[in-house]
SEFI-922038 format. One line per 8 residues: for each residue x, y, z of C-alpha. Coordinates in pm, 1 decimal, decimal comma. Example, Ala and Ser with C-alpha at 12.3 -4.5 7.8 and 13.67 -1.06 7.14 Angstrom:
<recs>
1230,0:-450,0:780,0 | 1367,0:-106,0:714,0
</recs>
This chain:
<recs>
11,8:1,1:-19,1 | 300,7:217,5:101,9 | 475,5:143,6:-257,8 | 180,8:269,4:-426,4 | 142,1:609,1:-265,2 | 500,2:685,1:-327,5 | 435,2:824,3:-669,5 | 155,5:1046,1:-530,3
349,4:1141,7:-242,9 | 637,7:1243,9:-458,3 | 459,3:1432,7:-707,0 | 254,4:1645,4:-424,1 | 589,0:1723,1:-288,2 | 750,2:1838,5:-637,4 | 718,7:2173,7:-698,7 | 515,3:2279,3:-959,3
660,2:2408,7:-1302,8 | 600,2:2764,9:-1438,7 | 367,9:2761,6:-1718,6 | 626,0:2804,3:-1993,3 | 849,9:2509,2:-1916,5 | 525,6:2263,4:-1973,9 | 535,0:2100,2:-2297,7 | 348,9:2284,9:-2573,9
-22,2:2142,2:-2671,6 | -143,6:2035,5:-2973,7 | -364,4:2359,0:-2976,6 | -78,3:2587,3:-2897,9 | 172,5:2406,3:-3186,1 | -110,0:2502,9:-3412,1 | -153,9:2840,8:-3379,4 | 218,2:2904,1:-3383,0
254,0:2766,3:-3709,0 | -32,4:2967,9:-3808,3 | 123,4:3274,5:-3680,5 | 459,6:3201,7:-3833,6 | 284,4:3094,9:-4154,8 | 131,8:3481,2:-4201,4 | 457,2:3641,3:-4073,5 | 636,9:3442,3:-4369,0
342,2:3529,7:-4586,5 | 368,0:3878,4:-4521,2 | 717,5:3930,4:-4605,1 | 745,9:3670,9:-4882,3 | 424,1:3819,1:-5048,7 | 543,4:4164,5:-5092,9 | 873,4:4035,5:-5209,6 | 725,3:3811,0:-5450,2
500,5:4079,3:-5611,2 | 810,8:4309,2:-5668,7 | 1021,2:4021,7:-5844,7 | 736,2:3901,0:-6069,2 | 631,4:4305,7:-6168,1 | 1011,3:4354,5:-6231,3 | 1038,4:4031,8:-6490,3 | 681,3:4141,2:-6662,9
658,6:4278,7:-7006,9 | 494,2:4644,2:-7042,3 | 160,2:4517,6:-7157,5 | 111,5:4287,2:-6867,7 | 138,0:4561,5:-6642,6 | -49,4:4824,7:-6807,3 | -326,0:4546,6:-6821,1 | -351,8:4502,4:-6457,2
-304,0:4839,2:-6397,5 | -8,5:4821,9:-6175,8 | 189,7:4554,6:-5972,5 | 163,2:4215,9:-6138,2 | 34,4:3894,1:-5871,2 | 83,5:3646,6:-6127,5 | 306,8:3631,4:-6424,9 | 215,4:3632,8:-6781,0
507,9:3591,5:-6968,0 | 870,4:3661,4:-6794,3 | 1126,8:3910,2:-6989,3 | 1445,4:4032,3:-6851,3 | 1465,5:4335,0:-7033,7 | 1440,0:4559,2:-6742,3 | 1759,1:4425,2:-6585,7 | 1944,5:4403,5:-6921,0
1841,3:4771,9:-6976,2 | 1927,4:4869,5:-6599,2 | 2307,4:4656,3:-6628,2 | 2408,0:4805,3:-6967,2 | 2641,0:5077,7:-6849,0 | 2403,1:5393,4:-6744,3 | 2335,0:5541,0:-6432,2 | 2237,8:5237,7:-6241,7
2513,4:5049,0:-6323,2 | 2728,0:5282,2:-6198,9 | 2546,4:5328,2:-5841,2 | 2591,7:4986,9:-5790,2 | 2981,2:5000,6:-5836,3 | 2986,6:5285,3:-5574,3 | 2741,5:5121,3:-5355,7 | 2966,3:4795,5:-5383,7
3283,0:4995,3:-5324,0 | 3161,4:5201,7:-5043,5 | 3004,4:4865,0:-4858,1 | 3355,0:4695,9:-4920,7 | 3611,3:4958,7:-4816,4 | 3355,0:5109,7:-4513,0 | 3300,4:4751,3:-4416,4 | 3683,7:4688,4:-4402,6
3741,7:5027,5:-4224,9 | 3484,7:5002,2:-3982,0 | 3575,0:4623,1:-3886,2 | 3943,6:4718,9:-3818,5 | 3874,0:5043,0:-3619,0 | 3590,6:4837,7:-3439,8 | 3832,3:4523,2:-3380,7 | 4121,7:4710,3:-3260,8
3907,3:4949,2:-2998,7 | 3720,4:4672,5:-2871,8 | 4019,2:4466,4:-2813,5 | 4195,6:4740,8:-2658,1 | 3885,6:4828,8:-2418,6 | 3906,3:4482,3:-2340,6 | 4217,7:4459,1:-2160,0 | 4154,0:4564,1:-1776,2
4473,7:4721,9:-1732,0 | 4464,3:4928,4:-2093,1 | 4525,3:5293,1:-2054,9 | 4223,4:5520,5:-2012,6 | 4044,8:5210,4:-2006,1 | 3704,4:5360,0:-1816,5 | 3743,0:5683,2:-1924,2 | 3732,3:5604,8:-2326,2
3454,2:5339,0:-2255,2 | 3233,3:5591,7:-2092,5 | 3335,9:5831,8:-2364,6 | 3220,1:5569,0:-2609,8 | 2884,0:5513,4:-2399,8 | 2812,2:5854,7:-2395,0 | 2816,8:5890,8:-2758,5 | 2533,3:5631,7:-2801,5
2263,4:5887,6:-2583,3 | 2407,8:6216,3:-2713,0 | 2518,1:6330,7:-3027,3 | 2634,2:6643,5:-3214,1 | 2368,0:6696,6:-3443,4 | 2282,3:6721,0:-3831,9 | 2419,9:7071,7:-3857,9 | 2760,8:7026,1:-3665,3
2846,7:6729,4:-3830,2 | 2806,4:6866,4:-4185,7 | 3019,7:7174,4:-4088,7 | 3293,4:6917,7:-3957,0 | 3244,5:6696,5:-4295,2 | 3267,4:7045,3:-4473,0 | 3546,1:7196,9:-4317,3 | 3782,0:6863,3:-4356,7
3658,0:6885,4:-4740,6 | 3503,4:6575,4:-4736,7 | 3193,2:6656,8:-4913,8 | 3123,5:6549,3:-5270,2 | 3385,6:6270,4:-5227,6 | 3324,5:5904,9:-5178,4 | 3492,3:5983,6:-4798,8 | 3147,2:6145,1:-4696,1
2989,6:5826,3:-4750,3 | 3184,0:5621,2:-4509,2 | 3348,9:5827,5:-4215,8 | 3042,1:6002,3:-4070,2 | 2921,9:5659,2:-4010,0 | 3213,6:5442,4:-3988,6 | 3176,0:5307,1:-3630,3 | 2913,4:5192,9:-3391,9
2944,9:5160,7:-3034,0 | 2687,5:4881,3:-3001,5 | 2911,5:4647,0:-3238,2 | 3238,4:4754,9:-3031,8 | 3031,5:4702,6:-2688,4 | 2943,3:4332,8:-2834,0 | 3263,8:4267,6:-2961,7 | 3454,5:4404,1:-2621,7
3222,4:4189,8:-2446,1 | 3323,3:3874,8:-2653,0 | 3659,9:3946,2:-2615,7 | 3637,8:3949,6:-2276,1 | 3472,9:3573,5:-2241,6 | 3798,4:3422,2:-2409,8 | 4027,3:3245,0:-2139,5 | 4276,3:3491,0:-2039,1
4505,6:3187,8:-1971,8 | 4546,1:3164,1:-2354,8 | 4682,6:3522,3:-2361,5 | 4868,1:3514,5:-2057,2 | 5048,4:3195,5:-2211,0 | 5118,5:3399,3:-2538,8 | 5255,8:3673,1:-2337,3 | 5486,4:3422,3:-2198,4
5611,5:3329,2:-2503,7 | 5709,9:3667,4:-2611,6 | 5405,0:3762,0:-2842,0 | 5289,2:4103,0:-2820,5 | 4943,7:4232,4:-2846,8 | 4908,1:4257,2:-3211,4 | 5017,5:3889,8:-3246,0 | 4772,1:3756,1:-2999,5
4501,1:3966,0:-3129,7 | 4564,1:3819,4:-3486,3 | 4658,8:3474,5:-3375,2 | 4430,4:3412,9:-3084,7 | 4175,3:3641,1:-3030,9 | 4020,6:3705,4:-3375,3 | 4035,3:3324,7:-3492,2 | 3800,6:3211,6:-3169,7
3577,3:3532,7:-3260,7 | 3494,3:3425,1:-3619,0 | 3134,5:3439,4:-3546,7 | 3109,3:3737,9:-3390,7 | 3283,4:3896,3:-3644,9 | 3126,4:3741,5:-3937,1 | 2794,4:3874,8:-3774,3 | 2927,5:4243,0:-3687,8
3062,5:4230,3:-4076,1 | 2735,4:4157,2:-4180,3 | 2575,0:4440,1:-3984,9 | 2814,1:4722,5:-4121,8 | 2765,2:4561,1:-4517,5 | 2421,0:4586,8:-4465,4 | 2417,0:4933,0:-4350,0 | 2649,4:5072,8:-4610,0
2467,0:4917,7:-4914,4 | 2115,5:5024,2:-4730,0 | 2270,5:5387,3:-4624,3 | 2110,6:5691,4:-4845,6 | 2122,2:5998,0:-4595,4 | 2473,6:6066,8:-4609,2 | 2492,1:6072,3:-4996,7 | 2139,0:6299,6:-4979,8
2362,6:6550,9:-4763,1 | 2701,3:6563,0:-4869,9 | 2676,4:6444,8:-5236,3 | 2571,7:6689,9:-5547,2 | 2734,8:6472,4:-5818,8 | 2496,1:6263,7:-5966,6 | 2747,5:6042,8:-6108,2 | 2889,1:5926,9:-5754,2
2527,4:5861,1:-5609,4 | 2480,7:5494,2:-5474,5 | 2224,4:5283,3:-5556,1 | 1986,6:5343,7:-5289,2 | 1974,3:5711,9:-5405,8 | 1913,6:5628,5:-5754,1 | 1652,6:5392,9:-5633,2 | 1442,6:5695,4:-5450,9
1465,3:5893,0:-5752,9 | 1326,2:5625,4:-5995,4 | 1064,8:5571,8:-5710,9 | 967,2:5907,6:-5638,0 | 932,6:6086,1:-5985,3 | 959,0:5887,6:-6341,7 | 1166,0:6238,6:-6415,5 | 1428,3:6077,3:-6220,8
1471,2:5800,3:-6487,7 | 1828,2:5837,0:-6687,8 | 1746,6:6019,2:-7062,3 | 1782,8:5684,4:-7226,8 | 1543,7:5472,6:-7012,6 | 1315,3:5785,4:-7012,7 | 1300,7:5807,7:-7384,7 | 1234,2:5409,5:-7384,8
949,3:5454,8:-7118,7 | 781,4:5749,3:-7333,6 | 808,4:5542,5:-7635,5 | 614,0:5258,7:-7482,7 | 921,2:5009,2:-7474,0 | 980,0:4995,0:-7137,9 | 746,6:5027,9:-6793,9 | 859,4:5267,8:-6572,8
708,7:5077,5:-6269,8 | 888,6:4741,8:-6392,6 | 1193,3:4949,4:-6377,8 | 1165,0:5049,6:-6069,7 | 1105,2:4692,2:-5913,4 | 1404,7:4588,1:-6110,4 | 1584,6:4865,9:-5934,6 | 1447,5:4722,2:-5591,6
1568,2:4381,0:-5633,5 | 1867,1:4470,7:-5745,4 | 1925,5:4658,6:-5427,4 | 1767,9:4306,7:-5259,2 | 1995,3:4044,8:-5424,3 | 2368,2:4139,1:-5216,4 | 2188,2:4109,3:-4874,7 | 1959,9:3827,6:-4959,5
2292,6:3608,2:-5104,1 | 2504,5:3705,9:-4796,1 | 2287,4:3657,9:-4497,7 | 2233,5:3261,2:-4529,6 | 2624,2:3249,0:-4507,2 | 2649,6:3464,6:-4169,7 | 2289,7:3306,4:-4034,7 | 2498,6:2979,9:-3860,6
2695,4:3247,2:-3669,1 | 2389,3:3486,9:-3532,4 | 2314,5:3272,4:-3236,2 | 2699,5:3222,9:-3088,0 | 2810,8:3560,7:-3242,7 | 2513,8:3772,2:-3095,4 | 2386,8:3599,1:-2767,3 | 2757,4:3522,4:-2640,5
2880,7:3818,5:-2751,9 | 2622,4:4040,0:-2593,3 | 2638,1:3851,4:-2251,5 | 2892,1:3856,3:-2000,1 | 2904,0:3527,1:-1889,3
</recs>
């Protein structure tokens, strides 16, 4: 009799688990699945419409009166015209160059700053850290920043697309936290063997931090590729405009079309809406290609790097 009561007594004595630790019910899994499906549809649906419209001939776009939901014939004429060496092709090269050089510069500065701040005995450690964190909450404002860029002679130059927003303090703090999680015994043993700080950073810290470096690099690259505000303020030369600013011109007004494309649109050979959608796709392609390769590093790079433990 006592043996049969033991499971009941044990269950009564066992503390109740919180609701979130209980296994999900079938109804809960169904609701979660439907919710995720709706979210995916909300993201992929507009993207599908943009891609289909960019691949549709002009007569199809005119017949439906706007965006095309289901393809009725496919043509690559919009992409062919955009990539034939005109303004859009040059804008893509400008964006690619700014993204490449900007990401390299930003990562170099961020890694060096994070490594220096991760060493407790470094010179001015706390003062520099507090100064960097203060910039996350206070800024000089747009007008002083513009005057500084103008005084340095950076207006209408590619450097104005990189330097004003080259470093993110948040990214530096994430890198710093990740570097501090690396076992100090590794760096101490390297110092005993005669390694300097630069060699420790290059041969020990960075190889062990590939995950967070990949994630932060993607953040910087997406930021540079999607940036448009700096070009709108500092660039007057149309030939130096990045892709995002050309996209804004194409979407906001048809008069923003280059001369050759504008003539073909007026002649009825091309659709202004199809060209706009094609430029949107070209702006999305690099990010869509790069994201899957970095996706596997997101969990380790962000969660481990963001929490000191």
